C-alpha positions as CSV (number, residue, x, y, z in Angstrom):
1,X,-13.1,-28.6,-6.1
2,X,-11.0,-29.0,-2.9
3,X,-7.7,-29.3,-4.8
4,X,-7.1,-25.5,-4.9
5,X,-7.6,-24.9,-1.2
6,X,-5.5,-28.0,-0.3
7,X,-2.6,-26.9,-2.4
8,X,-2.9,-23.4,-1.0
9,X,-2.9,-24.8,2.6
10,X,0.1,-27.0,1.9
11,X,2.2,-24.1,0.4
12,X,1.3,-21.8,3.3
13,X,2.3,-24.5,5.8
14,X,5.7,-24.7,4.2
15,X,6.0,-20.9,4.3
16,X,5.0,-20.8,8.0
17,X,8.2,-22.4,9.1
18,X,10.2,-19.5,7.7
19,X,8.0,-17.1,9.7
20,X,8.2,-19.0,13.0
21,X,11.1,-16.8,14.3
22,X,8.9,-13.7,13.9
23,X,10.4,-10.3,14.1
24,X,11.8,-10.4,17.6
25,X,14.4,-7.6,17.3
26,X,13.9,-4.1,16.2
27,X,16.3,-3.4,13.3
28,X,16.7,0.4,13.8
29,X,15.5,3.3,15.9
30,X,12.1,4.7,14.9
31,X,12.6,7.0,12.0
32,X,9.0,7.8,11.0
33,X,7.4,10.8,12.7
34,X,4.0,9.8,14.2
35,X,3.1,13.5,14.6
36,X,3.5,14.0,10.8
37,X,1.4,10.9,10.1
38,X,-1.3,12.2,12.4
39,X,-1.1,15.6,10.7
40,X,-1.6,14.1,7.2
41,X,-4.5,11.9,8.5
42,X,-6.2,14.8,10.1
43,X,-6.1,16.8,6.8
44,X,-7.4,13.8,4.8
45,X,-10.3,13.0,7.1
46,X,-11.6,16.5,7.5
47,X,-12.1,17.7,4.0
48,X,-15.3,19.7,3.5
49,X,-16.9,16.9,1.6
50,X,-15.8,13.2,1.3
51,X,-12.9,12.7,-1.0
52,X,-14.8,10.5,-3.5
53,X,-15.4,10.5,-7.2
54,X,-18.6,12.6,-6.8
55,X,-16.5,15.5,-5.5
56,X,-13.7,16.1,-8.0
57,X,-13.0,19.6,-6.6
58,X,-12.2,18.0,-3.2
59,X,-10.0,15.4,-4.9
60,X,-8.2,18.3,-6.7
61,X,-7.6,20.0,-3.4
62,X,-6.2,16.8,-1.9
63,X,-4.0,16.3,-5.0
64,X,-2.7,19.9,-4.5
65,X,-1.9,19.2,-0.9
66,X,-0.1,16.0,-1.8
67,X,1.9,17.9,-4.5
68,X,3.0,20.5,-2.0
69,X,4.1,17.9,0.6
70,X,6.0,15.9,-2.0
71,X,7.7,18.9,-3.5
72,X,8.8,19.9,0.0
73,X,10.4,16.6,0.4
74,X,12.7,17.4,-2.6
75,X,11.0,15.1,-5.1
76,X,10.5,15.7,-8.8
77,X,6.7,16.1,-8.9
78,X,4.2,16.1,-11.7
79,X,0.5,15.4,-11.9
80,X,-1.1,13.0,-14.3
81,X,-4.6,14.3,-15.2
82,X,-7.1,12.2,-17.2
83,X,-10.8,12.4,-18.1
84,X,-13.6,10.2,-16.8
85,X,-17.2,10.9,-17.8
86,X,-16.4,14.6,-18.6
87,X,-14.6,15.2,-15.3
88,X,-10.9,15.6,-14.7
89,X,-9.1,13.4,-12.1
90,X,-5.4,13.2,-11.4
91,X,-2.6,11.1,-10.0
92,X,0.3,12.7,-8.3
93,X,3.8,11.3,-9.1
94,X,6.9,12.0,-7.1
95,X,10.3,10.7,-8.4
96,X,13.5,10.2,-6.4
97,X,16.9,8.9,-7.4
98,X,18.2,8.7,-11.0
99,X,15.9,10.1,-13.7
100,X,16.7,7.1,-15.9
101,X,16.8,3.4,-15.4
102,X,14.4,0.8,-14.0
103,X,11.8,2.2,-11.7
104,X,10.3,0.9,-8.5
105,X,6.7,2.2,-8.0
106,X,5.3,2.7,-4.5
107,X,1.6,3.6,-4.7
108,X,-1.4,4.4,-2.6
109,X,-4.9,5.7,-3.4
110,X,-6.2,8.9,-1.9
111,X,-10.0,8.6,-2.7
112,X,-12.6,7.0,-0.4
113,X,-15.6,4.8,-1.0
114,X,-18.9,6.8,-0.4
115,X,-19.4,9.2,2.4
116,X,-16.9,8.2,5.0
117,X,-13.6,9.7,6.4
118,X,-11.4,6.9,5.2
119,X,-8.7,7.1,7.9
120,X,-7.4,3.6,7.5
121,X,-8.8,3.2,3.9
122,X,-6.7,4.7,2.6
123,X,-5.5,7.7,4.6
124,X,-2.9,5.5,6.2
125,X,-1.5,4.5,2.8
126,X,-1.2,8.1,1.8
127,X,0.3,9.2,5.1
128,X,2.8,6.4,4.8
129,X,3.7,7.6,1.3
130,X,4.2,11.2,2.4
131,X,6.4,10.1,5.3
132,X,8.4,7.8,3.1
133,X,8.9,10.8,0.7
134,X,10.2,13.0,3.5
135,X,12.8,10.3,4.5
136,X,13.8,9.6,0.9
137,X,14.4,13.3,0.4
138,X,17.0,13.2,3.1
139,X,18.9,10.6,1.1
140,X,20.0,12.3,-2.1
141,X,22.4,9.5,-3.2
142,X,19.8,6.9,-4.0
143,X,21.1,4.3,-6.5
144,X,17.7,3.4,-8.0
145,X,14.7,5.3,-9.3
146,X,11.8,5.3,-6.9
147,X,8.4,6.7,-8.0
148,X,5.9,7.4,-5.3
149,X,2.4,7.7,-6.8
150,X,-0.8,8.9,-5.2
151,X,-3.7,7.4,-7.2
152,X,-7.3,8.6,-7.6
153,X,-10.4,6.5,-8.4
154,X,-9.4,3.2,-6.8
155,X,-12.7,2.9,-5.0
156,X,-16.2,1.9,-6.5
157,X,-17.7,2.7,-8.9
158,X,-14.4,2.6,-10.8
159,X,-12.7,-0.4,-9.1
160,X,-11.5,-3.0,-11.7
161,X,-12.0,-0.6,-14.6
162,X,-9.5,1.3,-16.8
163,X,-10.6,4.5,-15.0
164,X,-8.6,3.6,-11.9
165,X,-5.7,5.9,-11.4
166,X,-3.3,3.0,-11.0
167,X,-4.5,1.5,-14.4
168,X,-3.8,4.9,-16.0
169,X,-0.3,5.1,-14.5
170,X,0.6,1.5,-15.3
171,X,-0.6,1.9,-18.9
172,X,1.5,5.1,-19.2
173,X,4.6,3.3,-18.1
174,X,4.0,0.6,-20.7
175,X,3.3,3.1,-23.4
176,X,6.5,5.1,-22.7
177,X,8.6,1.9,-22.5
178,X,9.7,2.6,-19.0
179,X,11.5,-0.4,-17.5
180,X,9.6,-1.3,-14.3
181,X,11.4,-3.4,-11.7
182,X,8.3,-3.8,-9.5
183,X,5.5,-2.1,-7.6
184,X,4.3,-2.0,-4.0
185,X,0.7,-1.0,-3.1
186,X,0.1,0.5,0.3
187,X,-3.5,-0.2,1.3
188,X,-4.6,0.2,4.9
189,X,-1.7,0.0,7.3
190,X,-2.9,1.5,10.6
191,X,-5.3,-0.9,12.3
192,X,-4.1,-3.5,14.7
193,X,-5.8,-5.7,17.4
194,X,-4.0,-8.0,19.8
195,X,-7.2,-9.7,21.0
196,X,-7.8,-13.4,20.1
197,X,-10.4,-13.7,17.3
198,X,-9.7,-10.3,15.9
199,X,-8.2,-11.6,12.7
200,X,-10.3,-13.3,10.0
201,X,-9.4,-15.0,6.7
202,X,-10.9,-15.8,3.3
203,X,-10.0,-19.4,3.9
204,X,-10.7,-20.7,7.5
205,X,-7.7,-23.0,8.0
206,X,-5.4,-20.1,7.5
207,X,-6.0,-19.2,11.1
208,X,-4.0,-22.3,12.0
209,X,-1.0,-20.8,10.3
210,X,-1.2,-17.1,10.9
211,X,-3.1,-17.0,14.2
212,X,-6.3,-15.2,15.3
213,X,-4.7,-11.9,16.5
214,X,-4.7,-9.0,14.0
215,X,-1.4,-7.6,15.1
216,X,0.7,-7.9,11.9
217,X,1.3,-6.5,8.4
218,X,0.8,-8.8,5.4
219,X,3.0,-8.7,2.4
220,X,0.6,-10.4,-0.1
221,X,1.3,-11.5,-3.6
222,X,-0.2,-14.0,-6.1
223,X,1.6,-17.1,-7.3
224,X,3.8,-16.2,-10.2
225,X,4.0,-12.5,-9.2
226,X,7.6,-12.3,-10.1
227,X,11.1,-11.8,-8.7
228,X,10.7,-8.3,-7.3
229,X,7.6,-9.2,-5.3
230,X,9.4,-12.2,-3.8
231,X,12.5,-10.3,-2.9
232,X,10.6,-7.3,-1.5
233,X,8.4,-9.4,0.7
234,X,11.5,-11.1,2.2
235,X,13.3,-7.7,2.6
236,X,10.3,-6.1,4.2
237,X,9.9,-8.8,6.8
238,X,13.6,-9.0,7.6
239,X,13.8,-5.2,8.3
240,X,10.6,-4.9,10.3
241,X,10.3,-4.3,14.0
242,X,6.7,-5.5,14.0
243,X,5.3,-8.9,12.9
244,X,5.0,-9.4,9.2
245,X,3.4,-12.3,7.4
246,X,4.3,-13.2,3.9
247,X,1.2,-14.5,2.1
248,X,1.2,-16.0,-1.4
249,X,-2.0,-17.3,-2.9
250,X,-3.9,-17.8,-6.2
251,X,-5.2,-14.6,-7.7
252,X,-8.8,-15.8,-7.3
253,X,-8.6,-15.8,-3.5
254,X,-10.8,-12.9,-2.2
255,X,-8.7,-10.0,-1.1
256,X,-5.4,-10.9,-2.8
257,X,-6.0,-8.3,-5.6
258,X,-8.2,-5.8,-3.8
259,X,-6.0,-2.7,-4.5
260,X,-3.9,-0.9,-7.0
261,X,-1.3,-3.6,-7.6
262,X,-3.8,-5.5,-9.6
263,X,-3.4,-3.1,-12.5
264,X,0.4,-3.7,-12.6
265,X,-0.3,-7.4,-12.8
266,X,-2.4,-6.7,-15.9
267,X,0.6,-5.2,-17.6
268,X,2.9,-8.1,-16.5
269,X,4.8,-6.1,-13.8
270,X,5.9,-7.8,-10.6
271,X,3.8,-6.3,-7.8
272,X,2.6,-7.0,-4.2
273,X,0.4,-5.5,-1.5
274,X,1.3,-4.3,2.0
275,X,-1.8,-4.2,4.2
276,X,-3.4,-4.7,7.6
277,X,-5.8,-7.0,5.8
278,X,-8.6,-4.5,5.6
279,X,-12.1,-6.0,6.2
280,X,-10.6,-9.2,7.5
281,X,-9.6,-7.3,10.6
282,X,-11.0,-3.7,10.6
283,X,-14.7,-3.7,11.1
284,X,-14.8,0.0,10.2
285,X,-13.9,-0.8,6.6
286,X,-16.0,1.5,4.3
287,X,-18.0,2.8,7.3
288,X,-18.3,6.2,8.9
289,X,-16.4,4.8,11.9
290,X,-13.1,4.6,10.0
291,X,-11.6,7.4,11.9
292,X,-8.1,8.4,13.1
293,X,-9.1,7.5,16.7
294,X,-9.2,3.8,15.7
295,X,-5.6,3.8,14.4
296,X,-2.4,2.6,16.0
297,X,0.1,5.3,15.2
298,X,3.2,3.6,16.6
299,X,2.7,0.5,14.6
300,X,1.8,2.5,11.5
301,X,5.2,4.2,11.9
302,X,6.9,0.8,12.2
303,X,5.3,-0.3,9.0
304,X,6.7,2.8,7.3
305,X,10.1,2.2,8.8
306,X,10.2,-1.3,7.4
307,X,9.2,0.0,4.0
308,X,12.1,2.5,3.9
309,X,14.5,-0.2,5.1
310,X,13.3,-2.7,2.4
311,X,13.7,-0.1,-0.3
312,X,17.2,0.9,0.8
313,X,18.5,-2.7,1.2
314,X,16.7,-4.4,-1.7
315,X,19.3,-6.0,-4.0
316,X,19.2,-5.2,-7.7
């Protein structure tokens, strides 16, 4: 029974050496606009009713907002509606770069769990997606196809079901025969805490490797997640001006598959998660206290900067 955790601990100790140098130097001036991040978050957290599955009209209004923002960035935008229990829900898809060829998917969900504002979960992922789109739109000569997807129905009661927007999207790629190079899920990127003891883990000894301060972004993937996930995690850390920890673990470890990337794994695509570790750090997870006031905008911006850098420098 102890073999799995011991193997995991050994592999992470080996990986820790590669992270010892940290991210001591900023790679580029801040490109992400924190005022725009705040504007998007303010909109997302002040809808008339919570943006959950019980309020499809609210989700439709959010989808329309996302479509307008993505179109303004210069993307090719379309919606992907589908039916669940007699109601229509929709993903929003924005494409950049060539119309053909292998695609890299960057996705984030825009719904919330229950009656809460969902600033970090997952307003920060959506705000990051919109800021990434604005910056990609200023680079019309992209050599690879990038699809930015805003998903619906990631949260309970539809989590881990085929009704998740990310499952619908991944299934549509497979059905259409679209070559998928890989996928990156953006899930909670705005909460940081420099205090000792602020970071928790699903496996206690991990604190010996990664420390007890919740001041970093995690690039998380499962063992055997594929070439793209490995390359992207390296590129993201190399281009980041804030601490990044690469984390590889068995799929059964709690939290490793707690987002939309799990559905791309189901179809055999290489995928990984970028996160501030959610409930392992942010005590406002799924609570009414998950507000914009709790977020660290400068570090959220740095997380987006690193995302853009990784996408632009990733080797084919």
